[in-house]
C-alpha positions as CSV (number, residue, x, y, z in Angstrom):
1,X,-5.0,16.4,121.8
2,X,-5.0,20.0,121.5
3,X,-1.7,21.9,120.8
4,X,-1.2,25.2,122.3
5,X,1.0,28.0,121.1
6,X,0.6,30.4,123.8
7,X,0.3,30.6,127.6
8,X,-2.7,32.8,127.0
9,X,-4.5,29.7,125.4
10,X,-3.6,27.5,128.2
11,X,-4.7,29.8,130.7
12,X,-8.0,30.6,128.6
13,X,-8.8,26.7,129.0
14,X,-7.7,26.1,132.5
15,X,-10.1,29.1,133.5
16,X,-12.8,27.5,131.5
17,X,-12.3,24.2,133.0
18,X,-12.1,25.6,136.4
19,X,-15.6,27.4,135.8
20,X,-17.1,24.4,134.3
21,X,-15.9,22.2,137.2
22,X,-17.5,24.9,139.9
23,X,-20.6,24.9,137.8
24,X,-20.9,21.0,137.9
25,X,-20.4,21.0,141.6
26,X,-22.9,23.6,142.1
27,X,-25.4,21.5,140.2
28,X,-24.6,18.4,142.3
29,X,-25.2,20.6,145.4
30,X,-28.6,21.6,144.1
31,X,-29.7,18.0,143.0
32,X,-28.9,16.9,146.6
33,X,-30.8,19.6,148.1
34,X,-33.8,18.8,145.9
35,X,-33.6,15.2,146.5
36,X,-33.5,15.8,150.3
37,X,-36.6,18.0,150.1
38,X,-38.3,15.3,148.2
39,X,-37.4,12.6,150.6
40,X,-38.6,15.0,153.7
41,X,-41.9,15.7,152.2
42,X,-42.7,11.9,151.1
43,X,-41.8,10.5,154.5
44,X,-43.4,13.2,156.7
45,X,-45.9,12.0,159.2
46,X,-48.7,13.7,157.6
47,X,-47.9,12.2,154.1
48,X,-47.4,8.6,155.7
49,X,-50.9,8.8,157.6
50,X,-52.8,10.5,154.6
51,X,-51.2,7.8,152.0
52,X,-52.1,4.8,154.4
53,X,-55.5,6.3,155.1
54,X,-56.1,6.7,151.2
55,X,-54.9,3.3,150.4
56,X,-57.2,1.5,153.0
57,X,-60.1,3.7,151.6
58,X,-59.2,2.7,147.9
59,X,-59.0,-1.0,148.9
60,X,-62.4,-0.7,150.7
61,X,-64.1,0.9,147.8
62,X,-62.6,-1.6,145.3
63,X,-63.9,-4.4,147.7
64,X,-67.3,-2.6,148.0
65,X,-67.6,-2.4,144.0
66,X,-66.7,-5.9,143.5
67,X,-69.0,-7.1,146.0
68,X,-71.8,-5.4,144.2
69,X,-70.8,-6.6,140.9
70,X,-70.0,-10.2,141.9
71,X,-72.6,-10.4,144.5
72,X,-70.5,-12.3,147.1
73,X,-72.3,-12.3,150.4
74,X,-70.4,-12.7,153.6
75,X,-70.6,-16.2,155.4
76,X,-72.6,-16.1,158.5
77,X,-71.1,-17.8,161.6
78,X,-72.9,-20.8,162.6
79,X,-73.7,-20.7,166.2
80,X,-72.5,-24.2,167.7
81,X,-74.3,-23.5,171.0
82,X,-77.8,-23.3,169.4
83,X,-77.1,-26.7,167.7
84,X,-76.3,-28.5,170.9
85,X,-79.4,-27.3,172.7
86,X,-81.6,-28.6,169.6
């Protein structure tokens, strides 16, 4: 623990601590403001739609590439009515 010999030393340290506290508070406010902006940008309707469409297109592209590489053909539905008449 620091020992003070004069009131000026105490006043100087108190002033320093008050200023440091104010700086810390402003940093918290700034961080909160930046977080709010990031959240509002992330969850804006335009971004949500763009992300959804982008995700769907990406999955469709991957499926198309996999289909080309593996050569999986879609299964055709058998028409049961034609079988009954035969």
